[in-house]
MARBA-39265 format. One record per residue: residue in one letter; x, y, z of N, C-alpha, C in turn. Coordinates in steps of 0.2 Angstrom, whole numbers, plus 5000, padded with zeros to 4 digits. Layout:
N
aXYZXYZXYZ...
***
This chain:
738
x566655935787566155905784565755935780x565656005783565256045782565356065775x566056085773566356115765566156065762x566255995764565955955759565255935756x565055945760564155945760563856005757x564156055756564356115752564156105744x565156075746565256085738564856035736x564655965737564155925736563555945735x563355995736562756035736562756065730x563256105727563556155722563356105717x563956045716563956015711563055985707x562855965712562355935711561955995706x561956045708561856095704561756115698x562756125698563056135690563156065687x563356025689563555975683562855955679x562255925681561655945677561455985672x561756045674561556115671562156115665x562656105667563256095662563256075656x562856005660562755945655562055975650x561655985652561156005648561356055642x561756105646562156165640562456115634x562856075635563256035631562755995627x562355975629561855935624561355975618x561256035622560956085620561456105613x562056125614562156165609562556095605x562756035606562956015602562155965597x561555945598561155945596560955995590x561056055593560956105588561456095580x562156115583562456095578562556015573x562655985577562555905573561955885571x561455905575560855865572560455905570x560155945575559656015568559956045565x560356065563560656105558560456085551x561056025554561255985546560355965543x560055945548559355895546559055955545x558956025544558956055544558956085537x559756065535559856115527559556045521x559655965525559255935520558555925520x557955965524557355955522557456025519x557556095518557656155515557856135509x558256095507558656065500558056015495x557855965502557155935499556455975495x556456035500555756085500555956095493x556556145493556656165486556556125481x556756055481556656015475555855985471x555555985480554855975478554556035475x554756095476554456175476554556175465x555256155463555256155457554856115452x554856045456554355975454553756005452x553456025457552656065459552756085454x553056155452552956205447553056195440x553656135439553656095434553056075431x552656045435552156005434551756015431x551356105435550856165435550956175426x551656195424551756205417551656145413x551656105415551756025411551056015410x550556065414549856035413549556075408x549856145407549756195403549756155395x550256115395550556095388549956035386x549656005391549255935391548355985391x548356025392547856075390547856085384x548356105381548256135374548256065368x548556035370548555965367547855935366x547655935373546655905372546355945368x546556005367546256065362546456035354x546856015353547155985348546855915345x546655875353546555825350545855805350x545555865351544655895349544755905345x544955935341545155985334544856045334x544956065341544756145341545356205339x546056165339546556215337546956145331x547356175330547956145325548556135331x548856085327549656065334550056135332x549956155326550256225327550056275330x549356285331549156355336549056325342x548956255342549156225350549856245353x550256235350550956245352551056305352x550956345350551056415351550656435356x550356455356549756465361549856435369x550356365371550656335375551256395375x551756415371552356425372552156495373x551756525370551556605372551056625382x550756565383550656565389551356565394x551656495394552356465398552756545398x552956575392553256605392553456685396x552856675399552456745403552456745411x552456665414552456635419553056645423x553056675429553456675435553156665440x553856665447553856645451554356645456x554356655462554956695466555256745468x555656765469555756845474555956875468x555656935468555456995463555256945454x555056885456554756875449555056865444x555856845445556256825439556256775439x555956705443556156625441555756615434x555956565430555556565425555556485421x555256475417555056415412555456405405x555856365403556156355397555756275392x555956285387555556235383555956215378x556256145378556856135372556256065369x556656045364556355985361556955915362x556955855360557255805361557955815357x558055835353558455845348559255855352x559455915356558855955359558856035356x558456055354558456115351557756165357x558156235358557956285361557156325358x556756285362555956325358555756385363x556056395368555956445371556156455378x556656515378556956535384556856635385x556356635390556156715393556856755392x557456735396558056765396558656755390x558756705387559156695383558656685374x558556745373558456735365558756715361x559356745362559856705357559956615356x559656575361559556515361559056485356x558356545356557856495353558056485347x557856425345557956395339558556365336x559256385341559756355342559756275345x560056225339560256155344560756155349x560756145354561056135361561456065359x561356035356561655975358562455955362x562955995359563356005361563556085366x563156105367563156185373563256145379x563756175384564356145387564256215394x564256205401564056255405564956265406x565256295410565856355412566356255414x565856205415566356145418566356095412x566056115408566256085403565656015403x565156035404564455985406564056015400x563855955396563555965390562455945393x562455995398561955985401561155975398x561256005391560555995388560455915387x561055895385561055805381560755785387x561255805395560855765399560055785403x559855835400559255825401558855765398x559055765389558555725385558755655388x559255635390559355565391558855545399x559055605404558655595409557755565408x557555625403556855625403556655555398x557155525392557055485390556855405394x557455415399557555365402556955355410x556955405412556555415417555755445416x555755485412555155545411555155625413x555655615419555855675424556355645426x556555705430557355715434557455775434x557955805439558455825441559355835438x559255885436560055915431560155975437x560955965437561456005440561756025439x562056105435562456135431562656195432x563156245430563156305431562656355422x562356405427561856445423562056505424x561856555418561856645423561356665427x561456705430560856735437560356755433x559756715434559156745429559156785423x559256865422559456875415559956925416x560556905420561156925422561856895416x561856905412562356865409563056865409x563156905413563956915417563956875423x563356835426563656795432563356735430x563656695432563856605432563856575437x563256535442563256515447562756455447x563056405451562656335453561956355451x561456275450560956295448560756215447x560056195450559756135451559056155447x558956095443558556105438557956055438x557356055436556956005436556655985429x556555935424556455945418556155865419x555355885414555255825413554855835406x554855755401554655775394553855765394x553555805389552755795387552855765380x552555695381553155645375552555655368x551855685369551355695362551855735358x552255785360552455835354553355835357x553555785359554155785360554755845364x554255865368554555935372555055915378x555255955382555555935386555456015391x555056025396554856065400555356085407x555556135410555956145415555856205419x556156195425556356275427557056225434x557156315437557456285441557756335447x558256305452558356335459559056355458x559356415460559856445461560256435467x560656365468561156355475561156385479x561456445475561956505479561356525483x560556545481560056555486560056495493x560056455490559956415496560356385501x560956405498561556395504561556475508x561156525505561256605510560656585514x560356565512559456545519559956495524x560456465521560556395526561156455530x561456485528561956535531561756565534x561156605533560756645536560456605543x560056565544559956525549560356485552x561056475549561556455555561756495561x561856565557562256605561561656635565x561156635565560556655570560456585573x560556545574560556485578561056485582x561656505580562156515584562156585589x561956635586561956675591561556675597x560856635595560356625599560656575604x561156525602561156485608561956515611x562156545609562756575613562256625618x561756675615561556715621561256665626x560956615624560656575629561056535634x561656515632562256485636562456545641x562556595639562656645644562256675650x561556675646561156685653561056635657x561056565654561056515659561656495664x562156535661562656535666562756575671x562456645669562456695671561956665679x561156645678560956585682561056555686x561356495683561756445687562156515692x562656555690562956565697562656605703x561956625700561656655704561356625709x560956575706560956505710561156475715x561856465713562356425717562456485724x562556545723562756565728562156585732x561356595731561056595733560756535738x560956465733560756405738561356385743x561756405740562256415749562056455755x561956505754561656545760561256505762x560556475756560256445759560256395765x560756375762560956305763561356315773x561656365772561956375778561556415783x560856425780560456445785560056395789x559856335786559556285783559956245790x560556255789560656205795561056235802x561156305803560856335810560256305811x559856335807558956305811558956245813x559156205810559156135812559356115819x559856155819560156155826559656165833x559456235830559056245835558256225837x558156165830557656145830557756085834x558456055832558555995839558455985846x558756045849558756085855557956085857x557656125853556856125855556456065856x556556025849556155955851556455925857x557155915860557155865863556755895871x556755955872556655995878555655975879x555355975872554655955872554655885870x554955855869554755775868554855765877x555355785881555155775888554655775890x554355825889553755865892553155795890x553155775884552555735882552755655886x553355635885553555585887553355575895x553455635899553055625906552355625907x551955615902551255635902550955575901x550355545905550055495906549655495903x549355525898548755525892549155535886x548655495881549155495874549155575873x549755565867549755635866550155625860x549955665855550255685848550555755847x551055735845551455815843551655845837x551355895835551355895828551855975827x552255965823552756025819552556075814x552456125813552256135804551556095801x551156045806550756005801550955935800x551655935802551955835801552055835808x551755755810552055715817552755725819x552855745823553355755824553655715833x553155685835553255655842552455615843x552255535845551855525850552255495856x551755485862551955445868551855375867x552155325873551855295871551055245875x550955295880550355285881549655305874x549855335869549455355864549455295860x549955265859550255195856549855145860x549855155866549455075869548655085868x548655145869547755165866547555155861x547955165854547855135848548055055845x548355025849548554965848549254955843x549455035843550155025839550654995842x551254965840552054925842552354995840x552555015836552655085834552555135833x553155185832552855285831552555255826x551955305826551455325820551755345815x551455345808551655405804551155435802x551355465795550555525793550155465788x550355415787549855365785549355305787x549755305795549655275800548855335803x548855415801548555455806547755445800x548055445796547355455789546955385792x547355325794546955285794546555285800x547055315807546355315813545855385811x545955435811545455475809545155465804x545255425799544855375796544555435791x544955445785545155505779544555545777x543855505777543555515773542755535777x542955535783542455575789542455635791x541855655797541955715800542655735803x542855685807543355675813544155685810x544055655802544655685800544755735798x544155785797544155865795544255885799x544055895808544255895813544955895815x545155835813545955825814546255875809x546155885802546555935799546556005800x545856005803545956085805546156095812x546056045818546756035824547356075821x547656035819548356045816548456115814x547856155810548156205808547856265814x547856225820547556285826548056285831x548656315828549256345834549356385837x548756455836548556505839547956495843x547656455844546956445849547056365851x546656365859546556305860545756305860x545756225857544756195859544856125861x544256075860544156015861543855985855x543755945855543055895850543155825852x542755805850542755715851542555715844x543055635843543055585839543155515839x542855455834542855395833543555385829x544055355833544555325832544555255828x544955235822545055175820545755145825x545655125827546355065829546755005826x547154985828547554935823547154885823x546754875825546554805828545954795823x545754855820545054865817544454885821x544454895829543954935830544155015832x543355025835543155095835543355105842x543755175843543855195849543555265848x543155305853542955365856543355385860x543655445858544155495861543855575863x544055595867543955675869544555695867x544755745861545255775859545455855862x546255885866546255935866546655965863x546656015859546856025853547456105859x547956105858548356155860549156195857x548856275856549456285851549956285854x550656285852551156315854551756335848x552356365850552756385845553456335846x553756305842554356275844554856325837x555456385842555956405838555556445830x555056485832554856525827554456465821x554356405825553956345822553356335824x552856335821552156315822551956255825x551756245830551456175832550656175834x550656105836549956095838550056015842x550156035849549955975852549155925855x548955885853548455845856548255795860x547955805864547955765871547455725869x547655635869546855585868546655595873x545955555876545555515881545255485880x545355415882544755365880543955385883x543455395878542655395881542455365877x542755295877542355235871541555235876x541655205884541055175884540555215884x540855315887540055335887539755355880x540155365875540055405870539855365862x539955285864539655255859539255245854x538555255860538155245856537855325852x537955365855537755445855538155455845x538755435847539355445842539055405836x538755355838538655305832538055335828x537555365831537055405827536955465826x537555495829537855565826538055565820x538655495820539155495813538655475804x538155435807537455415806537155485800x537055535804536655595803537055615797x537755635801538155675798538355645789x538455565788538555545783538055565779x537255565781536855545777536555645773x536955675779536755725776537355755771x537955725771538555775769538255745760x538055665760537755635755537155695750x536655695754535955735751536455785749x536855855752536855895753537355895745x537655835743538255855737538055825733x537355805731537155775727536855825722x536655835714536555865711535655835710x535455775712534855755713534555795718x533955795719533555805725533255755727x533555765737533255715740532755745746x532355745745531655785751531355715755x530655745759530555705764529855765765x529255725763528555765763528055735768x527555775773527055745776526455735772x526055685775525555655771525155685770x525055755772524355785772524355815763x523655825762523355845755523855895751x524255935753524555985749525055945749x525555905754525955885755526555935756x526655945763527255995763527755975764x528455995765529056005765529255985773x529755915775529955915780530655915781x530855895775531655875776531755895769x532155935766532755915760533255955757x533755925752534555955751534356015747x534956035747534956105742534756095735x534856015733534655995724533956005723x533556005731532756005729532756065727x532856125732532856185733532856215726x533356205721533656225714533256195708x532956145709532456105704532056155705x531556165711530956185713530956275710x531656285708531656355708531756405713x531856375719532156415725532756455726x532856515726533656515729533856505735x533256485740533656465748533256435749x533556345753533056295754532656315758x532756375765532056405768531556385765x531456425760530856455755530556405752x530856335753530456295753529956245758x530056255761529856225768529156275769x528956335765528356365764527956385760x528156315756527756305748527456235750x527056215750526756135746527056105740x527056035740527256025734526656035729x526156015731525556015726525456085724x525756135727525756195722526356205716x526656155716527256155710527056115705x526656085706526456045700525956095694x526156075688525656125684525156115682x524956035684524256015681524055985691x523456005694523555975701523055915700x522855895694522755815695523355765696x523755795692524355745692524755725699x524755785705524655785712524455735714x523755715712523255675714523355605715x523455615706523555545706524255485707x524855545708525355515711525155495719x524855535723524655515731524155465728x523655475724523455385725523755325722x524155335719524955275717525255255722x525455305727525755305735525255255737x524755275738524355255745524155185742x524055175735524055105733524555045733x525055095731525855035731526255035736x526255095737526855105742527455135741x527455155731527955185729527855205723x528155265721528155265714528855265711x528855255705529755235701529755295696x530255345695530255395690529955415685x529355435687528655455684528755525682x528555525676528655605674528255655672x528055725676527655745676527955825673x527555865670527755935669527455985676x528156025678528156065686528256155685x527956185687528056255686528356275692x529056305691529456305695529256395700x529656375705529356475709529456505708x529956535701530056605699529756585690x529256535691528556525685528956515678x529456495678529756455674529456375673x529356345667529256275668529856235665x529656165671530356115670529956055670x530456005667530055925665530455895672x530155845676530555795681530455745682x530655685684530855645684530555635694x530255605697530155565702530055505705x530355505709530355425714529955435721x529655395724529355415730529055345733x529255335740529155305745528655315750x528255275752527855295759528055265766x528155305771528455285776527855255781x527655215783527255185788527355175796x526855205800526955195807526955145810x526855115816526855055819526055025818x525555085818524855045815524755035807x525055055803525155045796524855105793x525155155795524755195794525055255789x525055285782525655325781525755385785x526455385787526755425791526955495788x527355475782527555535778527955495770x528155535767528355535760529055535761x529455485757530155505757530055495747x530555545745530855535739531355575736x531355545728532155585725531855605719x532055665718531755695711532255745706x532355735699532855785696532455785691x532855835689532655865681533055875676x532455835674532655795663532655855659x532255895661532055965657532655955648x533355965653533755955645533555885642x533655845645533655765643533055755639x532555775640531955785636532155825630x532255885633532555925625532955895620x533455875623534055855620533755795615x532955735619532855685615532455695610x532055775609531555785604531955835600x532555865602532955875597533555815592x533455795594533855715590533255685588x532655655588532055625583531955695580x531955765579531755815574532555795569x533155785572533755795565533755725562x533455685566533455595562532755625557x532355635558531955665553531955715547x532655755546532955805542533455765540x533855715543534355675540533955625535x533555605539533155535534532955575529x532555615528532255655522532855705518x533355695520533755735514533955685509x533855625512534055575505533655595501x533155625499532755635495533255695489x533555725494533555805490534155775488x534855765489535355755487535355705482x534755685479534855645473534555685467x534455755467534255815464534755835458x534655845452535255845447535455915450x536255925447536355985451536356045443x535956035438535756105435535356135437x534956115443534356135444534856205449x535056195452535656245457536056275453x536556265448537156305447536856355442x537456405443537356465439537656485434x537556525430537956515424538656555426x539256515420539756565424540056595421x540556655425540756715422541356705419x541456755413542056735409542456805407x543056815407543556855406543956825401x544356875395544756845391545656845395x546056795391546556775395547156855395x546956895391547456965390547157005395x546656995399546257055404546657055409x546657125411546957145417546757095423x547057105428546657065434546157115440x546357175440545857225441545057215438x545057195430544357205426544157145430x544357095428544157005432543757025439x544257055444543857065450543057115450x543257155444542657195445541957165442x542257135439541457055436541357025440x541956995447541656935448541157005455x541457065456540957095463540457115461x540357125454539757165450539057095451x539357035450538956965450539156925457x539356955462539356925468539656835468x539956865464540356765462541156775464x541356705466542156705469542456675464x542256675457542556615453542356655445x542956665441542956685435543156625431x542756605426543156575419543556615415x544356595413545056635408544756595403x544656635396544656605390544956635386x545256595381545756615376545456675370x545756715367545256755363544856725355x544856655356544456625352543956585356x543956625364543256575367543456495368x544256485371544056415374544456425380x544056385383544156375392544856375393x545356415396545956385398545956385404x545756415410545956415416545256445421x545556455428544856485431545456545436x545056575439545356625444544856625449x545056635456544356635462544656695466x544156705471544256775475545156755479x545256685480545756675484546256675480x546456685474546956695470547256775468x546656805468546856885468546956915475x546756885481547056905488547556885489x547756825488548656795490549056775484x548756795478549356815473549256895471x548856915468549056975466549057035472x548657045478548657085480549257055485x549557005488549757005494550557005489x550656985482551356995478551157075478x550857105477550857175475550957195467x550657145465550957145457550557215455x550857235449550557275445549657285442x549357355441548757335441548657295434x549057335427549057295422549157205421x549357185427549757105426548957085423x549157025419548656995414548156925418x547556925418547356865421547856795423x548056775417548456735412548956705417x549256755420549856755425549556715432x549156725435548656695442548256635439x548256625434547456575435547856515436x547156465438547556395438547156365432x547756315427547556285424546856245424x547056205430546456155431545856185431x545456135426544656145428544356095425x543956085435543656015434542756035433x542555995430541855995428541355935429x540855935428540455855428539755895423x539755835421538955845417538355865420x537955905416537355955423536855895423x536855835421536555795424536555755429x537155775432537455745437537155775445x537155715450536755725456537055765459x536555785465537055815469537555795475x537455745475537955695480538555675478x538555675469539155645465539555735466x539155795464539555855464539955865471x539555825476539855845483540555805484x540455745481540955695483541455715480x541455735473541955765468542355815473x542055875476542455945478542755915484x542555865489542855845493543555795492x543455735486543855695484544755775479x544455805478544755865476545155905478x544655915484544955975487544856065485x544256035481544156115478543556145480x543456205479543056245481542256255476x542656275468542056285464542056235459x541456205457541456145451541056165446x541256185440540956185433540356125432x540056145428539556075424539656115417x539556045412539556055404539056015401x538856035397538256005392538455955387x537855935384538155855379538755865373x538855945374539355965370540155965371x540155975379540855965383540856045384x540656095382540656145384540456185390x540756225392540556245402539756265402x539356275404538856295406538656325411x538856315417538556305424539156315430x539056335435539656345441539156335448x539556295451539156305459539956305464x539656325469540256345474540056275480x540756255483540656215486540256225495x540156305495539756335501539056305500x538856315494537956305491538056225491x538556185490538356115491538356085498x538656135502538656125510538056145510x537856195511536956225512536556175510x536656155504535956095502536056045506x536456035509536355965513535955985520x535756055522535456085527534756065527x534356055518533656055518533655975517x532955965521532755905519532155905516x531555885521530855905521530755955519x531155995519531256065518531156085510x531456035507531356015499530656025497x530155955499529655955498529156015501x529156055507528756105508528956155505x529656175501529756235496529556225491x529356145486529056135481528356145480x528056145487527156135488527256245488x527556275492527656325492527656365488x527856355482528156385475527656345470x527356315471527156285466526456335463x526356325456525856365451525356335453x525256275452524556245450524256205454x523756175456523756115459523856055457x524256025448524355995446524955975451x525656055451526056025452525956025460x525556035465525456015473525255935472x524955925469525055845468525455805466x525855825463526655795460527055795467x526955865472527455855477527255805482x526555805482526155755488526255695485x526355665480526555605479526955565481x527455615482528155595485528155595493x527355605495527455605504527555535506x526955495505527055435505527655395506x528155405501528755375503529355395509x529255465508529555505514529455465520x528855475521528355445527528855365528x528655305523528855265526529555255527x530055295523530755285525530655305533x530455375535530455395541530555325547x529955295544529455245549530155195549x530155155543530855105543531355125547x531555185547532155205552532155205558x531455195562531155205570531055285572x530955325567530755405569530055405575x530255445578529455455583528955465579x528455405581527755425578527455515579x527555535584527455605584527655665579x528355625579528555695573528455675564x528355605565528055595559527355655558x526955645562526255675561526255745562x526755745566526955825565527055855556x527755815554527555815546527055805541x526655775543526055765538525655795539x525755835547525155895547525455955545x526055985544526356045543526156045534x526555965534526256005522525555995522x525055965527524255985525523956055526x524356085531524256175531524656185526x525156185523525356215519524956195512x524856145510524356125504523856165505x523456165511522956205512522756265511x523256315515523456385513523656385505x523956365501524056355496523356365489x523056285492522356295488521856355491x521956385496521656425498521656485493x522456495490522556555487522256555481x522256465479522156475473521556465470x520956475476520256485477519956555475x520456595479520256655480520356695472x520956665471521256705465520756685459x520156625459519656615455519056655457x519056645462518456675466518256755467x518956785466518856855468519056865474x519156935477519456945485518756915489x519156905495518256885500518056945499x517456965503516957015505517157065514x517257005517517757015524518256955526x518656995531518956955533518656885537x519156835535518856765539519556725542x519356695544519956625547519656565544x520356525541519956445540520356405544x519956365548520156325553520056265551x520756225554520756155552520956125559x520256075559519956045565520155965567x520055915571520355865571520855855573x521155785568521955785569522355835567x522055865562522655915556522655975565x522055985563522056035570522756025576x522755955578523055945584523855925583x524155915574524655905572524755825573x524155795573524155725572523955695568x523855725562523655675555524155625552x523755585550524255515545524055525539x524255505534524255495527523755465525x523155425530522455395526522155425532x521755475530521355505535520755575532x520055565536519755635534519855685537x519255735536519755805537519255835537x518955905543518555935545518956005545x518456045541518856115543518356175544x518356225544517956265547518056345544x517756395544517556445540517456495546x517656545547517256595555517456685549x517056695549517056775542516956825548x516856875547516456935551515756955549x515456975555514757005552514757035549x513957035544514057095540513357115541x512957145535512457165538511857105534x511257125536510857065535510757075528x510657145523510757115517511357095512x511857085518512357065511512456975514x512156955520512256915522512356845518x511656845512511756785509512256795503x512156845501512756855494513756835500x513756835506514356825509514456765511x513756725512513956655515513856605509x513456635502513756605497514556595493x514756655495515456665493515956605498x515956595504516356555508515956495506x515456475506515056415503515656375497x515556425494516056405486516756405489x517056445492517756435495517856365496x517356335503517656285505517556235501x517056245496516856185492517356175487x517656225484518356235481519056195483x519156235492519756175493519556115495
***
């Protein structure tokens, strides 16, 4: 019987593990590797398609110049061939592009110059496939497509291997452009991956088998020890159970924290007909109460004896007050606890009810993040009781410090405390009143307080009970939200500015310039892009710092490598009178970092970085303030100020707080006043002594509105008697000017 159980135990471990290994290996070779092969080949097809589309765009660019009359067709075609002939990619940069026409005649092949100018209608590979004729048929039917054939290995004419190419027709010139990959490279990659996966799978399987063997041996040893220990435990439990059954009081016996036995008297006491379970005990000891905590602590008291009292819940739903004696015991090296229960309901009912209410109240308030407190009705308001959160809100490290400090001393303005007490005496309560507060540590905070008055039998106020909450962060967040609304709303004015106001002149270099020369120009002018032009000054493409770092540097190109070999031929531009938000939309839609601008003649005349566009969105009312700050005359200030009413109307309609609007108006007024003072001093000459120009009234309080009068004052240094009249005349003139 034992051997069968052990054998079954081993099979439960071995069979699932072996099944997992078989499924793992099968999925690798039946699903994952074939799927990987298909995805790898599809990636290669997508790669040569995208590369051909990139080269095709060069033809399109040169054709555009032909259409605009910038180049003749012969010049445009010659320029396109020269550029594409130099394009390389792939390992060791040996992969290339070729061009034929639809006759088909080879127009350009970088490695088979012997084919250039030759009609290839009857040209076949070693399998007699007329590959160039098939290319013509595919593009005439679909515009583009894939062709497989045999071809020489890169520049090695002695080696012929399978090749897959993608071709696409450029209809305006009747040209076909293409590039391809060698299938032997792809097969070699797949073979390498398969070999690696096989080795890894074999190693993993071997390790799993070793671990399985070790686990099985250890599990069998554990099982033998468990069977022996189980026998000893059963003997000990029988002896202890006999002692428990002989007791006339209710007894619960626990072994290693688990209920092992309960006698009949405890069942009768609690109203249960069958043996208790762990679930019953959670209900009986009221899981969410202090009694349950005492019960769980008692289960850990195997090395000591003690007593406690608890109120239990019977099966009938009534409360039962009991005295519980806890006795630790040991059973065959296992720790145990015996709980002896005695009914004391008649003696402790009232006392326990009151105690439980107080414990629940303290447990609740001590774990709240909201302050709960009680103060006397004296003039200063001394604390009688408070939870830890109250002490924390008032800035005390320890709760006992709170009882030495009256609440009145914590109000920033003592008048706030007097008004609060007056409301309490008049109404009997206050709800969510907000006050600034000075903490014990000297820092300031904002609180929300609700209080109620407790009366004695004569109707006099005995004490006050209250709830307090720190709302400093809430107030701060609300203010920040309002400020953000103001900024976002006024930013609408900014994003409708023309882009030419912010674009920089573009950097340029010739297409045959070495890449390090272009990088030096970009570094010197601290720009991240440069426009590539032909020798005749036509725009050809663009190079960014990303192209230099990720292509030139990473691929370790030679220093003499020319810029046209890494440039991007796509140049995105907008009219220089386009608005900022239009430019931002285009950079996001096209996923580009740089956007050029062009004039009415179509020539590139500026460039802007998408980081600049993003930074411009951070400005809003700042634009108006900047215009005033940089104004060169009063006329310029008036022009900027005329936009303020529209901005304020937008803010009012969007629901911005009035205090934020008046702060903005006051800030603009302050800046205008400072600017006009500067203009006046330039006209009147330097002031004879130091002075201060003071804004009074609503502007001084940062509460100014659009339509208001304004009082100002000038305070200047004392001067000698003979200079008083001259000094006074200067500042009167200054005041009149302002």
